[in-house]
Chimera marker file (.cmm) of the C-alpha trace (Angstrom):
<marker_set name="trace">
<marker id="1" x="0.000" y="0.000" z="0.000" r="1" g="1" b="0" radius="0.5"/>
<marker id="2" x="2.837" y="2.376" z="0.870" r="1" g="1" b="0" radius="0.5"/>
<marker id="3" x="4.452" y="1.691" z="-2.518" r="1" g="1" b="0" radius="0.5"/>
<marker id="4" x="1.257" y="2.571" z="-4.358" r="1" g="1" b="0" radius="0.5"/>
<marker id="5" x="0.900" y="5.830" z="-2.445" r="1" g="1" b="0" radius="0.5"/>
<marker id="6" x="4.512" y="6.744" z="-3.228" r="1" g="1" b="0" radius="0.5"/>
<marker id="7" x="3.938" y="5.920" z="-6.898" r="1" g="1" b="0" radius="0.5"/>
<marker id="8" x="0.797" y="8.090" z="-7.072" r="1" g="1" b="0" radius="0.5"/>
<marker id="9" x="2.515" y="11.026" z="-5.377" r="1" g="1" b="0" radius="0.5"/>
<marker id="10" x="5.517" y="10.673" z="-7.702" r="1" g="1" b="0" radius="0.5"/>
<marker id="11" x="3.261" y="10.649" z="-10.759" r="1" g="1" b="0" radius="0.5"/>
<marker id="12" x="1.511" y="13.766" z="-9.481" r="1" g="1" b="0" radius="0.5"/>
<marker id="13" x="4.802" y="15.648" z="-9.130" r="1" g="1" b="0" radius="0.5"/>
<marker id="14" x="6.005" y="14.542" z="-12.578" r="1" g="1" b="0" radius="0.5"/>
<marker id="15" x="2.705" y="15.603" z="-14.130" r="1" g="1" b="0" radius="0.5"/>
<marker id="16" x="2.817" y="18.966" z="-12.327" r="1" g="1" b="0" radius="0.5"/>
<marker id="17" x="6.388" y="19.644" z="-13.425" r="1" g="1" b="0" radius="0.5"/>
<marker id="18" x="5.751" y="18.735" z="-17.068" r="1" g="1" b="0" radius="0.5"/>
<marker id="19" x="2.594" y="20.850" z="-17.178" r="1" g="1" b="0" radius="0.5"/>
<marker id="20" x="4.342" y="23.909" z="-15.798" r="1" g="1" b="0" radius="0.5"/>
<marker id="21" x="7.231" y="23.517" z="-18.260" r="1" g="1" b="0" radius="0.5"/>
<marker id="22" x="4.816" y="23.225" z="-21.182" r="1" g="1" b="0" radius="0.5"/>
<marker id="23" x="2.951" y="26.333" z="-20.059" r="1" g="1" b="0" radius="0.5"/>
<marker id="24" x="6.178" y="28.364" z="-20.175" r="1" g="1" b="0" radius="0.5"/>
<marker id="25" x="7.339" y="27.038" z="-23.557" r="1" g="1" b="0" radius="0.5"/>
<marker id="26" x="6.633" y="29.288" z="-26.528" r="1" g="1" b="0" radius="0.5"/>
<marker id="27" x="6.402" y="28.203" z="-30.117" r="1" g="1" b="0" radius="0.5"/>
<marker id="28" x="8.535" y="30.197" z="-32.525" r="1" g="1" b="0" radius="0.5"/>
<marker id="29" x="6.193" y="31.236" z="-35.329" r="1" g="1" b="0" radius="0.5"/>
<marker id="30" x="8.692" y="33.092" z="-37.534" r="1" g="1" b="0" radius="0.5"/>
<marker id="31" x="10.737" y="31.416" z="-40.247" r="1" g="1" b="0" radius="0.5"/>
<marker id="32" x="12.303" y="27.958" z="-40.383" r="1" g="1" b="0" radius="0.5"/>
<marker id="33" x="9.081" y="25.911" z="-40.722" r="1" g="1" b="0" radius="0.5"/>
<marker id="34" x="8.436" y="23.180" z="-43.258" r="1" g="1" b="0" radius="0.5"/>
<marker id="35" x="4.888" y="21.906" z="-43.755" r="1" g="1" b="0" radius="0.5"/>
<marker id="36" x="4.282" y="18.864" z="-45.941" r="1" g="1" b="0" radius="0.5"/>
<marker id="37" x="1.229" y="16.808" z="-46.851" r="1" g="1" b="0" radius="0.5"/>
<marker id="38" x="0.532" y="13.127" z="-47.287" r="1" g="1" b="0" radius="0.5"/>
<marker id="39" x="-0.961" y="13.714" z="-50.737" r="1" g="1" b="0" radius="0.5"/>
<marker id="40" x="-0.489" y="11.110" z="-53.437" r="1" g="1" b="0" radius="0.5"/>
<marker id="41" x="2.395" y="11.475" z="-55.865" r="1" g="1" b="0" radius="0.5"/>
<marker id="42" x="2.149" y="14.497" z="-58.123" r="1" g="1" b="0" radius="0.5"/>
<marker id="43" x="1.327" y="13.824" z="-61.766" r="1" g="1" b="0" radius="0.5"/>
<marker id="44" x="1.994" y="17.253" z="-63.298" r="1" g="1" b="0" radius="0.5"/>
<marker id="45" x="4.852" y="19.736" z="-63.084" r="1" g="1" b="0" radius="0.5"/>
<marker id="46" x="2.882" y="22.309" z="-61.076" r="1" g="1" b="0" radius="0.5"/>
<marker id="47" x="2.118" y="19.816" z="-58.305" r="1" g="1" b="0" radius="0.5"/>
<marker id="48" x="5.671" y="18.421" z="-58.397" r="1" g="1" b="0" radius="0.5"/>
<marker id="49" x="7.104" y="21.935" z="-57.981" r="1" g="1" b="0" radius="0.5"/>
<marker id="50" x="4.700" y="22.663" z="-55.112" r="1" g="1" b="0" radius="0.5"/>
<marker id="51" x="5.700" y="19.424" z="-53.342" r="1" g="1" b="0" radius="0.5"/>
<marker id="52" x="9.383" y="20.273" z="-53.797" r="1" g="1" b="0" radius="0.5"/>
<marker id="53" x="8.834" y="23.802" z="-52.485" r="1" g="1" b="0" radius="0.5"/>
<marker id="54" x="6.975" y="22.512" z="-49.406" r="1" g="1" b="0" radius="0.5"/>
<marker id="55" x="9.789" y="20.108" z="-48.595" r="1" g="1" b="0" radius="0.5"/>
<marker id="56" x="12.690" y="22.537" z="-49.137" r="1" g="1" b="0" radius="0.5"/>
<marker id="57" x="11.635" y="26.157" z="-48.534" r="1" g="1" b="0" radius="0.5"/>
<marker id="58" x="11.461" y="27.245" z="-44.919" r="1" g="1" b="0" radius="0.5"/>
<marker id="59" x="8.817" y="29.852" z="-44.098" r="1" g="1" b="0" radius="0.5"/>
<marker id="60" x="6.957" y="31.220" z="-41.119" r="1" g="1" b="0" radius="0.5"/>
<marker id="61" x="4.544" y="28.720" z="-39.570" r="1" g="1" b="0" radius="0.5"/>
<marker id="62" x="1.524" y="30.570" z="-40.955" r="1" g="1" b="0" radius="0.5"/>
<marker id="63" x="2.923" y="30.866" z="-44.487" r="1" g="1" b="0" radius="0.5"/>
<marker id="64" x="4.144" y="27.246" z="-44.586" r="1" g="1" b="0" radius="0.5"/>
<marker id="65" x="0.771" y="25.909" z="-43.398" r="1" g="1" b="0" radius="0.5"/>
<marker id="66" x="-1.137" y="28.122" z="-45.837" r="1" g="1" b="0" radius="0.5"/>
<marker id="67" x="1.027" y="26.919" z="-48.733" r="1" g="1" b="0" radius="0.5"/>
<marker id="68" x="0.475" y="23.291" z="-47.715" r="1" g="1" b="0" radius="0.5"/>
<marker id="69" x="-3.300" y="23.764" z="-47.574" r="1" g="1" b="0" radius="0.5"/>
<marker id="70" x="-3.312" y="25.387" z="-51.029" r="1" g="1" b="0" radius="0.5"/>
<marker id="71" x="-1.419" y="22.418" z="-52.454" r="1" g="1" b="0" radius="0.5"/>
<marker id="72" x="-3.095" y="19.641" z="-50.513" r="1" g="1" b="0" radius="0.5"/>
<marker id="73" x="-4.727" y="17.886" z="-53.499" r="1" g="1" b="0" radius="0.5"/>
<marker id="74" x="-6.037" y="14.650" z="-51.933" r="1" g="1" b="0" radius="0.5"/>
<marker id="75" x="-4.189" y="14.846" z="-48.620" r="1" g="1" b="0" radius="0.5"/>
<marker id="76" x="-5.665" y="13.938" z="-45.248" r="1" g="1" b="0" radius="0.5"/>
<marker id="77" x="-2.808" y="15.239" z="-43.118" r="1" g="1" b="0" radius="0.5"/>
<marker id="78" x="-0.487" y="18.239" z="-43.008" r="1" g="1" b="0" radius="0.5"/>
<marker id="79" x="2.670" y="17.930" z="-40.930" r="1" g="1" b="0" radius="0.5"/>
<marker id="80" x="4.654" y="21.003" z="-39.871" r="1" g="1" b="0" radius="0.5"/>
<marker id="81" x="8.095" y="20.870" z="-38.305" r="1" g="1" b="0" radius="0.5"/>
<marker id="82" x="10.345" y="23.622" z="-36.991" r="1" g="1" b="0" radius="0.5"/>
<marker id="83" x="13.808" y="23.445" z="-38.545" r="1" g="1" b="0" radius="0.5"/>
<marker id="84" x="16.417" y="24.285" z="-35.939" r="1" g="1" b="0" radius="0.5"/>
<marker id="85" x="19.762" y="25.588" z="-37.134" r="1" g="1" b="0" radius="0.5"/>
<link id1="1" id2="2" r="1" g="1" b="0" radius="0.2"/>
<link id1="2" id2="3" r="1" g="1" b="0" radius="0.2"/>
<link id1="3" id2="4" r="1" g="1" b="0" radius="0.2"/>
<link id1="4" id2="5" r="1" g="1" b="0" radius="0.2"/>
<link id1="5" id2="6" r="1" g="1" b="0" radius="0.2"/>
<link id1="6" id2="7" r="1" g="1" b="0" radius="0.2"/>
<link id1="7" id2="8" r="1" g="1" b="0" radius="0.2"/>
<link id1="8" id2="9" r="1" g="1" b="0" radius="0.2"/>
<link id1="9" id2="10" r="1" g="1" b="0" radius="0.2"/>
<link id1="10" id2="11" r="1" g="1" b="0" radius="0.2"/>
<link id1="11" id2="12" r="1" g="1" b="0" radius="0.2"/>
<link id1="12" id2="13" r="1" g="1" b="0" radius="0.2"/>
<link id1="13" id2="14" r="1" g="1" b="0" radius="0.2"/>
<link id1="14" id2="15" r="1" g="1" b="0" radius="0.2"/>
<link id1="15" id2="16" r="1" g="1" b="0" radius="0.2"/>
<link id1="16" id2="17" r="1" g="1" b="0" radius="0.2"/>
<link id1="17" id2="18" r="1" g="1" b="0" radius="0.2"/>
<link id1="18" id2="19" r="1" g="1" b="0" radius="0.2"/>
<link id1="19" id2="20" r="1" g="1" b="0" radius="0.2"/>
<link id1="20" id2="21" r="1" g="1" b="0" radius="0.2"/>
<link id1="21" id2="22" r="1" g="1" b="0" radius="0.2"/>
<link id1="22" id2="23" r="1" g="1" b="0" radius="0.2"/>
<link id1="23" id2="24" r="1" g="1" b="0" radius="0.2"/>
<link id1="24" id2="25" r="1" g="1" b="0" radius="0.2"/>
<link id1="25" id2="26" r="1" g="1" b="0" radius="0.2"/>
<link id1="26" id2="27" r="1" g="1" b="0" radius="0.2"/>
<link id1="27" id2="28" r="1" g="1" b="0" radius="0.2"/>
<link id1="28" id2="29" r="1" g="1" b="0" radius="0.2"/>
<link id1="29" id2="30" r="1" g="1" b="0" radius="0.2"/>
<link id1="30" id2="31" r="1" g="1" b="0" radius="0.2"/>
<link id1="31" id2="32" r="1" g="1" b="0" radius="0.2"/>
<link id1="32" id2="33" r="1" g="1" b="0" radius="0.2"/>
<link id1="33" id2="34" r="1" g="1" b="0" radius="0.2"/>
<link id1="34" id2="35" r="1" g="1" b="0" radius="0.2"/>
<link id1="35" id2="36" r="1" g="1" b="0" radius="0.2"/>
<link id1="36" id2="37" r="1" g="1" b="0" radius="0.2"/>
<link id1="37" id2="38" r="1" g="1" b="0" radius="0.2"/>
<link id1="38" id2="39" r="1" g="1" b="0" radius="0.2"/>
<link id1="39" id2="40" r="1" g="1" b="0" radius="0.2"/>
<link id1="40" id2="41" r="1" g="1" b="0" radius="0.2"/>
<link id1="41" id2="42" r="1" g="1" b="0" radius="0.2"/>
<link id1="42" id2="43" r="1" g="1" b="0" radius="0.2"/>
<link id1="43" id2="44" r="1" g="1" b="0" radius="0.2"/>
<link id1="44" id2="45" r="1" g="1" b="0" radius="0.2"/>
<link id1="45" id2="46" r="1" g="1" b="0" radius="0.2"/>
<link id1="46" id2="47" r="1" g="1" b="0" radius="0.2"/>
<link id1="47" id2="48" r="1" g="1" b="0" radius="0.2"/>
<link id1="48" id2="49" r="1" g="1" b="0" radius="0.2"/>
<link id1="49" id2="50" r="1" g="1" b="0" radius="0.2"/>
<link id1="50" id2="51" r="1" g="1" b="0" radius="0.2"/>
<link id1="51" id2="52" r="1" g="1" b="0" radius="0.2"/>
<link id1="52" id2="53" r="1" g="1" b="0" radius="0.2"/>
<link id1="53" id2="54" r="1" g="1" b="0" radius="0.2"/>
<link id1="54" id2="55" r="1" g="1" b="0" radius="0.2"/>
<link id1="55" id2="56" r="1" g="1" b="0" radius="0.2"/>
<link id1="56" id2="57" r="1" g="1" b="0" radius="0.2"/>
<link id1="57" id2="58" r="1" g="1" b="0" radius="0.2"/>
<link id1="58" id2="59" r="1" g="1" b="0" radius="0.2"/>
<link id1="59" id2="60" r="1" g="1" b="0" radius="0.2"/>
<link id1="60" id2="61" r="1" g="1" b="0" radius="0.2"/>
<link id1="61" id2="62" r="1" g="1" b="0" radius="0.2"/>
<link id1="62" id2="63" r="1" g="1" b="0" radius="0.2"/>
<link id1="63" id2="64" r="1" g="1" b="0" radius="0.2"/>
<link id1="64" id2="65" r="1" g="1" b="0" radius="0.2"/>
<link id1="65" id2="66" r="1" g="1" b="0" radius="0.2"/>
<link id1="66" id2="67" r="1" g="1" b="0" radius="0.2"/>
<link id1="67" id2="68" r="1" g="1" b="0" radius="0.2"/>
<link id1="68" id2="69" r="1" g="1" b="0" radius="0.2"/>
<link id1="69" id2="70" r="1" g="1" b="0" radius="0.2"/>
<link id1="70" id2="71" r="1" g="1" b="0" radius="0.2"/>
<link id1="71" id2="72" r="1" g="1" b="0" radius="0.2"/>
<link id1="72" id2="73" r="1" g="1" b="0" radius="0.2"/>
<link id1="73" id2="74" r="1" g="1" b="0" radius="0.2"/>
<link id1="74" id2="75" r="1" g="1" b="0" radius="0.2"/>
<link id1="75" id2="76" r="1" g="1" b="0" radius="0.2"/>
<link id1="76" id2="77" r="1" g="1" b="0" radius="0.2"/>
<link id1="77" id2="78" r="1" g="1" b="0" radius="0.2"/>
<link id1="78" id2="79" r="1" g="1" b="0" radius="0.2"/>
<link id1="79" id2="80" r="1" g="1" b="0" radius="0.2"/>
<link id1="80" id2="81" r="1" g="1" b="0" radius="0.2"/>
<link id1="81" id2="82" r="1" g="1" b="0" radius="0.2"/>
<link id1="82" id2="83" r="1" g="1" b="0" radius="0.2"/>
<link id1="83" id2="84" r="1" g="1" b="0" radius="0.2"/>
<link id1="84" id2="85" r="1" g="1" b="0" radius="0.2"/>
</marker_set>
């Protein structure tokens, strides 16, 4: 019983610490973002160029996401990642 109580208290402190760290973390919205889609393979040059641009050109989070949505074709998912230096 004592072990269970210690485990529960430990989990509470870990949860509290991780929540407070997440609350203080800020997402950098400027530059260095790549957003890609899970769309099927492009069949024309316009779509191929858009896919290449999404994968290689870093932009702000808003611009990268907007570009991905414009070139989604048949996608069901857009993934954005911050590119650290």
